[in-house]
N, CA, C and O atoms as a GROMACS GRO file, in nm:
protein
  476
    1MET      N    1   1.317   0.453   1.317
    1MET     CA    2   1.313   0.554   1.213
    1MET      C    3   1.166   0.592   1.190
    1MET      O    4   1.081   0.504   1.173
    2ASN      N    5   1.137   0.721   1.190
    2ASN     CA    6   0.999   0.765   1.166
    2ASN      C    7   0.973   0.783   1.016
    2ASN      O    8   1.064   0.766   0.935
    3LEU      N    9   0.850   0.817   0.982
    3LEU     CA   10   0.810   0.827   0.842
    3LEU      C   11   0.889   0.933   0.766
    3LEU      O   12   0.927   0.911   0.651
    4VAL      N   13   0.913   1.047   0.828
    4VAL     CA   14   0.988   1.155   0.762
    4VAL      C   15   1.131   1.110   0.735
    4VAL      O   16   1.185   1.135   0.627
    5GLU      N   17   1.193   1.045   0.832
    5GLU     CA   18   1.330   0.996   0.814
    5GLU      C   19   1.336   0.887   0.706
    5GLU      O   20   1.430   0.882   0.626
    6LEU      N   21   1.236   0.802   0.704
    6LEU     CA   22   1.229   0.696   0.603
    6LEU      C   23   1.214   0.755   0.463
    6LEU      O   24   1.277   0.709   0.368
    7LEU      N   25   1.130   0.856   0.451
    7LEU     CA   26   1.110   0.925   0.324
    7LEU      C   27   1.241   0.987   0.276
    7LEU      O   28   1.277   0.976   0.159
    8GLU      N   29   1.312   1.051   0.367
    8GLU     CA   30   1.440   1.113   0.332
    8GLU      C   31   1.543   1.007   0.292
    8GLU      O   32   1.621   1.028   0.200
    9HIS      N   33   1.542   0.895   0.361
    9HIS     CA   34   1.634   0.786   0.329
    9HIS      C   35   1.607   0.733   0.188
    9HIS      O   36   1.701   0.708   0.112
   10ALA      N   37   1.480   0.715   0.152
   10ALA     CA   38   1.443   0.668   0.018
   10ALA      C   39   1.480   0.773  -0.087
   10ALA      O   40   1.526   0.738  -0.196
   11ARG      N   41   1.460   0.899  -0.054
   11ARG     CA   42   1.495   1.007  -0.147
   11ARG      C   43   1.645   1.011  -0.171
   11ARG      O   44   1.690   1.024  -0.285
   12GLN      N   45   1.721   1.000  -0.065
   12GLN     CA   46   1.867   1.002  -0.076
   12GLN      C   47   1.918   0.885  -0.159
   12GLN      O   48   2.011   0.899  -0.238
   13PHE      N   49   1.857   0.770  -0.141
   13PHE     CA   50   1.893   0.651  -0.219
   13PHE      C   51   1.878   0.680  -0.368
   13PHE      O   52   1.966   0.646  -0.448
   14ALA      N   53   1.767   0.742  -0.406
   14ALA     CA   54   1.741   0.775  -0.547
   14ALA      C   55   1.838   0.882  -0.598
   14ALA      O   56   1.888   0.873  -0.710
   15ILE      N   57   1.864   0.983  -0.516
   15ILE     CA   58   1.956   1.091  -0.556
   15ILE      C   59   2.096   1.037  -0.582
   15ILE      O   60   2.159   1.072  -0.682
   16GLU      N   61   2.145   0.951  -0.492
   16GLU     CA   62   2.280   0.895  -0.507
   16GLU      C   63   2.297   0.817  -0.637
   16GLU      O   64   2.408   0.804  -0.687
   17ARG      N   65   2.189   0.766  -0.690
   17ARG     CA   66   2.194   0.686  -0.813
   17ARG      C   67   2.146   0.763  -0.936
   17ARG      O   68   2.134   0.708  -1.045
   18ASP      N   69   2.120   0.892  -0.916
   18ASP     CA   70   2.069   0.977  -1.023
   18ASP      C   71   1.940   0.922  -1.082
   18ASP      O   72   1.920   0.924  -1.204
   19TRP      N   73   1.853   0.873  -0.995
   19TRP     CA   74   1.725   0.817  -1.039
   19TRP      C   75   1.611   0.917  -1.029
   19TRP      O   76   1.500   0.888  -1.073
   20GLU      N   77   1.636   1.033  -0.972
   20GLU     CA   78   1.530   1.134  -0.960
   20GLU      C   79   1.467   1.164  -1.096
   20GLU      O   80   1.347   1.189  -1.106
   21GLN      N   81   1.550   1.162  -1.200
   21GLN     CA   82   1.502   1.193  -1.335
   21GLN      C   83   1.395   1.094  -1.381
   21GLN      O   84   1.315   1.126  -1.469
   22TYR      N   85   1.393   0.975  -1.324
   22TYR     CA   86   1.296   0.873  -1.363
   22TYR      C   87   1.175   0.868  -1.270
   22TYR      O   88   1.076   0.802  -1.299
   23HIS      N   89   1.183   0.938  -1.158
   23HIS     CA   90   1.079   0.929  -1.056
   23HIS      C   91   0.971   1.036  -1.071
   23HIS      O   92   0.943   1.111  -0.978
   24SER      N   93   0.912   1.040  -1.188
   24SER     CA   94   0.796   1.127  -1.208
   24SER      C   95   0.676   1.062  -1.140
   24SER      O   96   0.677   0.941  -1.117
   25PRO      N   97   0.573   1.140  -1.106
   25PRO     CA   98   0.454   1.078  -1.048
   25PRO      C   99   0.397   0.965  -1.135
   25PRO      O  100   0.353   0.863  -1.083
   26LYS      N  101   0.398   0.985  -1.266
   26LYS     CA  102   0.348   0.880  -1.357
   26LYS      C  103   0.429   0.752  -1.341
   26LYS      O  104   0.372   0.644  -1.323
   27ASN      N  105   0.560   0.764  -1.348
   27ASN     CA  106   0.645   0.645  -1.339
   27ASN      C  107   0.637   0.579  -1.202
   27ASN      O  108   0.634   0.456  -1.192
   28LEU      N  109   0.633   0.659  -1.098
   28LEU     CA  110   0.624   0.603  -0.963
   28LEU      C  111   0.492   0.530  -0.942
   28LEU      O  112   0.490   0.423  -0.881
   29SER      N  113   0.382   0.586  -0.993
   29SER     CA  114   0.252   0.519  -0.976
   29SER      C  115   0.249   0.388  -1.055
   29SER      O  116   0.192   0.289  -1.009
   30MET      N  117   0.310   0.388  -1.172
   30MET     CA  118   0.314   0.265  -1.252
   30MET      C  119   0.403   0.160  -1.185
   30MET      O  120   0.370   0.042  -1.184
   31ALA      N  121   0.516   0.203  -1.130
   31ALA     CA  122   0.605   0.110  -1.060
   31ALA      C  123   0.536   0.053  -0.937
   31ALA      O  124   0.550  -0.066  -0.906
   32LEU      N  125   0.462   0.137  -0.867
   32LEU     CA  126   0.388   0.093  -0.749
   32LEU      C  127   0.286  -0.014  -0.788
   32LEU      O  128   0.273  -0.115  -0.720
   33ALA      N  129   0.214   0.008  -0.897
   33ALA     CA  130   0.115  -0.090  -0.944
   33ALA      C  131   0.183  -0.221  -0.983
   33ALA      O  132   0.130  -0.329  -0.957
   34GLY      N  133   0.298  -0.211  -1.046
   34GLY     CA  134   0.372  -0.331  -1.083
   34GLY      C  135   0.415  -0.411  -0.961
   34GLY      O  136   0.405  -0.534  -0.961
   35GLU      N  137   0.462  -0.342  -0.859
   35GLU     CA  138   0.502  -0.411  -0.736
   35GLU      C  139   0.381  -0.471  -0.665
   35GLU      O  140   0.392  -0.580  -0.608
   36ALA      N  141   0.267  -0.402  -0.670
   36ALA     CA  142   0.145  -0.458  -0.610
   36ALA      C  143   0.106  -0.587  -0.681
   36ALA      O  144   0.060  -0.682  -0.617
   37ALA      N  145   0.123  -0.590  -0.812
   37ALA     CA  146   0.094  -0.712  -0.888
   37ALA      C  147   0.189  -0.824  -0.847
   37ALA      O  148   0.148  -0.940  -0.837
   38GLU      N  149   0.316  -0.791  -0.825
   38GLU     CA  150   0.412  -0.892  -0.780
   38GLU      C  151   0.374  -0.946  -0.643
   38GLU      O  152   0.390  -1.065  -0.616
   39LEU      N  153   0.323  -0.860  -0.557
   39LEU     CA  154   0.275  -0.904  -0.426
   39LEU      C  155   0.157  -1.000  -0.443
   39LEU      O  156   0.152  -1.105  -0.379
   40MET      N  157   0.064  -0.964  -0.530
   40MET     CA  158  -0.054  -1.049  -0.552
   40MET      C  159  -0.016  -1.187  -0.604
   40MET      O  160  -0.083  -1.285  -0.572
   41GLU      N  161   0.091  -1.196  -0.682
   41GLU     CA  162   0.133  -1.325  -0.737
   41GLU      C  163   0.162  -1.428  -0.628
   41GLU      O  164   0.143  -1.547  -0.648
   42HIS      N  165   0.207  -1.381  -0.512
   42HIS     CA  166   0.237  -1.473  -0.403
   42HIS      C  167   0.111  -1.537  -0.347
   42HIS      O  168   0.117  -1.644  -0.286
   43PHE      N  169  -0.003  -1.473  -0.366
   43PHE     CA  170  -0.129  -1.522  -0.311
   43PHE      C  171  -0.220  -1.584  -0.417
   43PHE      O  172  -0.321  -1.647  -0.385
   44GLN      N  173  -0.183  -1.565  -0.543
   44GLN     CA  174  -0.266  -1.616  -0.652
   44GLN      C  175  -0.281  -1.767  -0.638
   44GLN      O  176  -0.183  -1.839  -0.619
   45TRP      N  177  -0.402  -1.812  -0.648
   45TRP     CA  178  -0.442  -1.953  -0.645
   45TRP      C  179  -0.436  -2.015  -0.506
   45TRP      O  180  -0.464  -2.134  -0.491
   46LEU      N  181  -0.403  -1.938  -0.404
   46LEU     CA  182  -0.409  -1.992  -0.268
   46LEU      C  183  -0.551  -1.980  -0.215
   46LEU      O  184  -0.625  -1.888  -0.254
   47THR      N  185  -0.589  -2.070  -0.129
   47THR     CA  186  -0.716  -2.054  -0.060
   47THR      C  187  -0.697  -1.948   0.048
   47THR      O  188  -0.585  -1.906   0.076
   48THR      N  189  -0.806  -1.906   0.108
   48THR     CA  190  -0.797  -1.807   0.215
   48THR      C  191  -0.708  -1.858   0.328
   48THR      O  192  -0.623  -1.784   0.377
   49SER      N  193  -0.727  -1.982   0.368
   49SER     CA  194  -0.647  -2.035   0.479
   49SER      C  195  -0.500  -2.052   0.439
   49SER      O  196  -0.412  -2.035   0.523
   50GLU      N  197  -0.474  -2.086   0.314
   50GLU     CA  198  -0.335  -2.101   0.268
   50GLU      C  199  -0.262  -1.966   0.264
   50GLU      O  200  -0.139  -1.962   0.265
   51SER      N  201  -0.338  -1.857   0.259
   51SER     CA  202  -0.275  -1.725   0.251
   51SER      C  203  -0.242  -1.667   0.388
   51SER      O  204  -0.180  -1.561   0.397
   52GLU      N  205  -0.281  -1.735   0.494
   52GLU     CA  206  -0.252  -1.687   0.630
   52GLU      C  207  -0.104  -1.709   0.663
   52GLU      O  208  -0.040  -1.800   0.611
   53ARG      N  209  -0.053  -1.623   0.749
   53ARG     CA  210   0.089  -1.626   0.786
   53ARG      C  211   0.137  -1.766   0.826
   53ARG      O  212   0.244  -1.810   0.784
   54GLU      N  213   0.057  -1.834   0.906
   54GLU     CA  214   0.097  -1.964   0.958
   54GLU      C  215   0.116  -2.068   0.846
   54GLU      O  216   0.192  -2.163   0.863
   55ALA      N  217   0.048  -2.050   0.734
   55ALA     CA  218   0.053  -2.147   0.625
   55ALA      C  219   0.164  -2.116   0.524
   55ALA      O  220   0.196  -2.200   0.439
   56LEU      N  221   0.222  -1.998   0.532
   56LEU     CA  222   0.323  -1.957   0.434
   56LEU      C  223   0.462  -2.002   0.478
   56LEU      O  224   0.493  -2.003   0.597
   57SER      N  225   0.544  -2.041   0.382
   57SER     CA  226   0.682  -2.078   0.414
   57SER      C  227   0.761  -1.953   0.453
   57SER      O  228   0.720  -1.841   0.422
   58ALA      N  229   0.871  -1.974   0.519
   58ALA     CA  230   0.957  -1.862   0.558
   58ALA      C  231   1.006  -1.786   0.435
   58ALA      O  232   1.015  -1.663   0.437
   59LYS      N  233   1.038  -1.858   0.329
   59LYS     CA  234   1.085  -1.796   0.204
   59LYS      C  235   0.975  -1.710   0.143
   59LYS      O  236   1.000  -1.597   0.103
   60THR      N  237   0.855  -1.764   0.135
   60THR     CA  238   0.743  -1.689   0.077
   60THR      C  239   0.715  -1.565   0.160
   60THR      O  240   0.694  -1.457   0.106
   61LEU      N  241   0.715  -1.580   0.291
   61LEU     CA  242   0.690  -1.466   0.379
   61LEU      C  243   0.798  -1.359   0.362
   61LEU      O  244   0.767  -1.240   0.362
   62SER      N  245   0.922  -1.400   0.347
   62SER     CA  246   1.031  -1.306   0.323
   62SER      C  247   1.013  -1.234   0.189
   62SER      O  248   1.034  -1.113   0.180
   63ASP      N  249   0.974  -1.309   0.086
   63ASP     CA  250   0.949  -1.248  -0.045
   63ASP      C  251   0.834  -1.148  -0.038
   63ASP      O  252   0.842  -1.040  -0.098
   64ILE      N  253   0.730  -1.181   0.035
   64ILE     CA  254   0.615  -1.092   0.052
   64ILE      C  255   0.658  -0.964   0.123
   64ILE      O  256   0.619  -0.854   0.084
   65GLU      N  257   0.739  -0.980   0.226
   65GLU     CA  258   0.790  -0.866   0.302
   65GLU      C  259   0.864  -0.768   0.210
   65GLU      O  260   0.845  -0.647   0.219
   66LEU      N  261   0.947  -0.821   0.122
   66LEU     CA  262   1.024  -0.736   0.031
   66LEU      C  263   0.935  -0.669  -0.074
   66LEU      O  264   0.959  -0.554  -0.110
   67GLU      N  265   0.833  -0.739  -0.122
   67GLU     CA  266   0.739  -0.676  -0.216
   67GLU      C  267   0.663  -0.563  -0.148
   67GLU      O  268   0.642  -0.457  -0.206
   68MET      N  269   0.623  -0.586  -0.023
   68MET     CA  270   0.554  -0.481   0.052
   68MET      C  271   0.645  -0.360   0.072
   68MET      O  272   0.600  -0.246   0.066
   69ALA      N  273   0.772  -0.385   0.096
   69ALA     CA  274   0.868  -0.276   0.112
   69ALA      C  275   0.882  -0.198  -0.019
   69ALA      O  276   0.887  -0.075  -0.017
   70ASP      N  277   0.888  -0.268  -0.132
   70ASP     CA  278   0.895  -0.200  -0.262
   70ASP      C  279   0.774  -0.108  -0.281
   70ASP      O  280   0.788   0.006  -0.324
   71ILE      N  281   0.656  -0.160  -0.250
   71ILE     CA  282   0.533  -0.081  -0.263
   71ILE      C  283   0.541   0.043  -0.175
   71ILE      O  284   0.508   0.154  -0.218
   72PHE      N  285   0.586   0.024  -0.053
   72PHE     CA  286   0.594   0.134   0.043
   72PHE      C  287   0.695   0.240  -0.003
   72PHE      O  288   0.669   0.360   0.009
   73ILE      N  289   0.808   0.196  -0.055
   73ILE     CA  290   0.909   0.290  -0.104
   73ILE      C  291   0.852   0.375  -0.218
   73ILE      O  292   0.867   0.497  -0.217
   74TYR      N  293   0.788   0.310  -0.314
   74TYR     CA  294   0.729   0.386  -0.426
   74TYR      C  295   0.619   0.480  -0.377
   74TYR      O  296   0.605   0.591  -0.428
   75LEU      N  297   0.541   0.436  -0.279
   75LEU     CA  298   0.437   0.522  -0.224
   75LEU      C  299   0.498   0.644  -0.153
   75LEU      O  300   0.448   0.755  -0.167
   76LEU      N  301   0.604   0.621  -0.078
   76LEU     CA  302   0.674   0.733  -0.013
   76LEU      C  303   0.727   0.832  -0.116
   76LEU      O  304   0.710   0.953  -0.102
   77ARG      N  305   0.791   0.780  -0.219
   77ARG     CA  306   0.848   0.868  -0.323
   77ARG      C  307   0.738   0.945  -0.395
   77ARG      O  308   0.754   1.064  -0.424
   78LEU      N  309   0.627   0.878  -0.425
   78LEU     CA  310   0.515   0.944  -0.492
   78LEU      C  311   0.456   1.053  -0.404
   78LEU      O  312   0.423   1.162  -0.452
   79SER      N  313   0.442   1.024  -0.277
   79SER     CA  314   0.388   1.126  -0.186
   79SER      C  315   0.479   1.248  -0.179
   79SER      O  316   0.431   1.361  -0.171
   80GLU      N  317   0.609   1.224  -0.182
   80GLU     CA  318   0.703   1.336  -0.180
   80GLU      C  319   0.691   1.419  -0.308
   80GLU      O  320   0.684   1.542  -0.302
   81ARG      N  321   0.687   1.352  -0.422
   81ARG     CA  322   0.680   1.424  -0.551
   81ARG      C  323   0.552   1.505  -0.564
   81ARG      O  324   0.551   1.610  -0.629
   82LEU      N  325   0.444   1.457  -0.503
   82LEU     CA  326   0.315   1.528  -0.511
   82LEU      C  327   0.288   1.614  -0.388
   82LEU      O  328   0.182   1.675  -0.376
   83ASP      N  329   0.385   1.618  -0.296
   83ASP     CA  330   0.372   1.695  -0.172
   83ASP      C  331   0.245   1.658  -0.096
   83ASP      O  332   0.167   1.745  -0.056
   84ILE      N  333   0.226   1.528  -0.078
   84ILE     CA  334   0.111   1.476  -0.003
   84ILE      C  335   0.163   1.416   0.126
   84ILE      O  336   0.250   1.329   0.125
   85ASP      N  337   0.110   1.464   0.237
   85ASP     CA  338   0.147   1.412   0.368
   85ASP      C  339   0.066   1.283   0.389
   85ASP      O  340  -0.056   1.288   0.405
   86LEU      N  341   0.134   1.170   0.389
   86LEU     CA  342   0.064   1.042   0.399
   86LEU      C  343  -0.008   1.024   0.532
   86LEU      O  344  -0.113   0.961   0.537
   87THR      N  345   0.048   1.077   0.638
   87THR     CA  346  -0.019   1.068   0.768
   87THR      C  347  -0.151   1.143   0.764
   87THR      O  348  -0.255   1.089   0.803
   88ASP      N  349  -0.148   1.267   0.716
   88ASP     CA  350  -0.271   1.346   0.706
   88ASP      C  351  -0.370   1.282   0.610
   88ASP      O  352  -0.490   1.276   0.640
   89ALA      N  353  -0.321   1.234   0.496
   89ALA     CA  354  -0.410   1.172   0.397
   89ALA      C  355  -0.476   1.047   0.454
   89ALA      O  356  -0.593   1.021   0.429
   90THR      N  357  -0.400   0.969   0.530
   90THR     CA  358  -0.454   0.847   0.589
   90THR      C  359  -0.561   0.878   0.692
   90THR      O  360  -0.666   0.815   0.695
   91LEU      N  361  -0.533   0.975   0.778
   91LEU     CA  362  -0.633   1.015   0.878
   91LEU      C  363  -0.759   1.068   0.812
   91LEU      O  364  -0.870   1.040   0.856
   92LYS      N  365  -0.742   1.145   0.705
   92LYS     CA  366  -0.855   1.199   0.630
   92LYS      C  367  -0.938   1.086   0.571
   92LYS      O  368  -1.061   1.088   0.578
   93LYS      N  369  -0.871   0.987   0.512
   93LYS     CA  370  -0.943   0.876   0.448
   93LYS      C  371  -1.014   0.789   0.551
   93LYS      O  372  -1.124   0.742   0.525
   94ILE      N  373  -0.954   0.768   0.667
   94ILE     CA  374  -1.020   0.691   0.772
   94ILE      C  375  -1.147   0.763   0.817
   94ILE      O  376  -1.249   0.699   0.841
   95ALA      N  377  -1.141   0.896   0.828
   95ALA     CA  378  -1.260   0.974   0.865
   95ALA      C  379  -1.369   0.961   0.758
   95ALA      O  380  -1.487   0.947   0.791
   96ILE      N  381  -1.331   0.966   0.632
   96ILE     CA  382  -1.427   0.949   0.522
   96ILE      C  383  -1.490   0.810   0.529
   96ILE      O  384  -1.611   0.796   0.515
   97ASN      N  385  -1.407   0.709   0.550
   97ASN     CA  386  -1.458   0.572   0.559
   97ASN      C  387  -1.549   0.552   0.680
   97ASN      O  388  -1.644   0.474   0.675
   98ALA      N  389  -1.520   0.622   0.789
   98ALA     CA  390  -1.605   0.612   0.908
   98ALA      C  391  -1.746   0.664   0.878
   98ALA      O  392  -1.844   0.612   0.932
   99GLU      N  393  -1.756   0.765   0.793
   99GLU     CA  394  -1.888   0.815   0.753
   99GLU      C  395  -1.957   0.718   0.658
   99GLU      O  396  -2.078   0.696   0.670
  100LYS      N  397  -1.883   0.660   0.566
  100LYS     CA  398  -1.941   0.565   0.470
  100LYS      C  399  -1.981   0.434   0.538
  100LYS      O  400  -2.078   0.370   0.500
  101TYR      N  401  -1.905   0.396   0.638
  101TYR     CA  402  -1.924   0.268   0.703
  101TYR      C  403  -1.942   0.285   0.854
  101TYR      O  404  -1.855   0.246   0.932
  102PRO      N  405  -2.055   0.342   0.897
  102PRO     CA  406  -2.077   0.355   1.041
  102PRO      C  407  -2.084   0.216   1.105
  102PRO      O  408  -2.132   0.121   1.044
  103VAL      N  409  -2.036   0.206   1.226
  103VAL     CA  410  -2.027   0.077   1.294
  103VAL      C  411  -2.160   0.002   1.291
  103VAL      O  412  -2.163  -0.118   1.265
  104GLU      N  413  -2.268   0.073   1.318
  104GLU     CA  414  -2.398   0.005   1.327
  104GLU      C  415  -2.443  -0.057   1.194
  104GLU      O  416  -2.526  -0.148   1.193
  105LEU      N  417  -2.391  -0.009   1.082
  105LEU     CA  418  -2.426  -0.064   0.951
  105LEU      C  419  -2.319  -0.157   0.894
  105LEU      O  420  -2.349  -0.247   0.815
  106ALA      N  421  -2.196  -0.136   0.934
  106ALA     CA  422  -2.085  -0.207   0.869
  106ALA      C  423  -2.027  -0.322   0.951
  106ALA      O  424  -1.958  -0.407   0.896
  107LYS      N  425  -2.053  -0.326   1.079
  107LYS     CA  426  -1.991  -0.428   1.163
  107LYS      C  427  -2.029  -0.568   1.115
  107LYS      O  428  -2.146  -0.604   1.110
  108GLY      N  429  -1.926  -0.646   1.081
  108GLY     CA  430  -1.948  -0.783   1.035
  108GLY      C  431  -2.008  -0.793   0.896
  108GLY      O  432  -2.057  -0.899   0.858
  109ASN      N  433  -2.007  -0.684   0.821
  109ASN     CA  434  -2.072  -0.678   0.690
  109ASN      C  435  -1.973  -0.623   0.588
  109ASN      O  436  -1.921  -0.513   0.604
  110ALA      N  437  -1.945  -0.699   0.483
  110ALA     CA  438  -1.847  -0.658   0.383
  110ALA      C  439  -1.909  -0.590   0.262
  110ALA      O  440  -1.841  -0.568   0.162
  111VAL      N  441  -2.037  -0.558   0.269
  111VAL     CA  442  -2.105  -0.495   0.155
  111VAL      C  443  -2.056  -0.352   0.140
  111VAL      O  444  -2.048  -0.277   0.238
  112LYS      N  445  -2.023  -0.314   0.017
  112LYS     CA  446  -1.978  -0.177  -0.011
  112LYS      C  447  -2.090  -0.079   0.021
  112LYS      O  448  -2.208  -0.110   0.000
  113TYR      N  449  -2.054   0.038   0.070
  113TYR     CA  450  -2.151   0.136   0.117
  113TYR      C  451  -2.257   0.170   0.012
  113TYR      O  452  -2.373   0.191   0.047
  114ASN      N  453  -2.219   0.177  -0.115
  114ASN     CA  454  -2.316   0.217  -0.218
  114ASN      C  455  -2.402   0.101  -0.266
  114ASN      O  456  -2.483   0.118  -0.357
  115ARG      N  457  -2.386  -0.016  -0.206
  115ARG     CA  458  -2.469  -0.132  -0.241
  115ARG      C  459  -2.553  -0.180  -0.123
  115ARG      O  460  -2.618  -0.284  -0.132
  116ARG      N  461  -2.552  -0.107  -0.014
  116ARG     CA  462  -2.627  -0.147   0.104
  116ARG      C  463  -2.776  -0.162   0.076
  116ARG      O  464  -2.839  -0.254   0.129
  117ASP      N  465  -2.831  -0.074  -0.005
  117ASP     CA  466  -2.975  -0.078  -0.033
  117ASP      C  467  -3.013  -0.190  -0.127
  117ASP      O  468  -3.132  -0.221  -0.142
  118ASP      N  469  -2.915  -0.253  -0.192
  118ASP     CA  470  -2.943  -0.362  -0.286
  118ASP      C  471  -2.977  -0.492  -0.214
  118ASP      O  472  -3.025  -0.587  -0.276
  119GLU      N  473  -2.954  -0.496  -0.086
  119GLU     CA  474  -2.976  -0.622  -0.012
  119GLU      C  475  -3.118  -0.638   0.033
  119GLU      O  476  -3.151  -0.739   0.096
   0.00000   0.00000   0.00000
């Protein structure tokens, strides 16, 4: 299933349940943030190594997968409501980031672009 088909599938799911009335951009963005917080809870208090796939139980990994799906569904719905093409927006953002973080300055360096001169 491609992105357009997935978006339509999520939209149809909401329509069948008469949830479109609740899916305003405001509500969708808030729901997305809530789901992102639920995803973060799975990693809260873990060390970096404990957060790696190999260290997670099958149950935790399954729960994480479902939280990520919730986030993605809300993001798809929000993009539809605001008529934003996520593929185009992603390519645009990667191009912007490529300018902010040229390989010769950013490779192996996690410093934010606007703090490079502080070092």
